[in-house]
N, C-alpha and C positions, 0 to 999 in steps of 0.2 A: 597119599597112599604111596607105599613103597613095595617093591618086589625084588626078589633075588634073580640075578642073571648069571648063571654059571658059564664059565668059559674054559675050555681045555687049552692049556699051553704046553708047548714042546720046546725044550732047550735046543737051540740050533747047533750047539757044540757036542753035547753028550746024549741027546735024544731023550732025556728024562721027561716024562709026561706027568702032569698033575693039574688038578682043577683049581681055578681061581674063582671066587664068588664075588660079584659086584652087587652093591645095593643101589638100586635106581629108584629115585623118588620123584613123584609128581606132586607139586604143591597144590593147595586148595584153590589157587588162582590160575592154575595152568589151564589154558584153553586148548580145545582139540586142535591138533596140528602143530602145536608149539613143542619145542624140545622139552626134555626133562628138567626138573628143578635142580637136581643134584645127582652125582654119580660118585660113589665111594667104594672102597674095598671093604667088604664085610669079612672075608676070610682069604688071606693070601695063600693058604695052603703051605707047602714047604718053601715057597719062594721067599727070598730075602727082600724086604721092602725098604726103599729109600724114597721118602716123600718130600716133594718140594712145595706142594700146595694141596689143600684139601677142599677148598670151597670155591665155587660150587661143584667143580669137577676135580677128581683126583689127578694130580700130575706127579710124576716121579718115575722111578725105575725099579723093575723087579729083576733080581739076579738068581741064578741057579746055585743052590747050596752045594752041589756036587762038584762043579767045575768053575763057578764064578762068572760064567758068560751072561750077558744081558739077554733076558727073555722077553721083556716088554718095556717100552719107554713111551710115556705120554706126557705132554702133547706131541 
């Protein structure tokens, strides 16, 4: 089963705000209390995405299209 997890992000430099939508999945063998099976970006919104890894969890950087500042970095 997968579900959407929206998150509001704000650029620390220019204060641009927009939503990022995560896709969070729980596998058929995921037991109660265990972490999720995967986390991916479903819709980055206006943010520019640079991905370094996608499985099982998204790793990378999102930057602001208006000013180029880093908005989110994972891990």
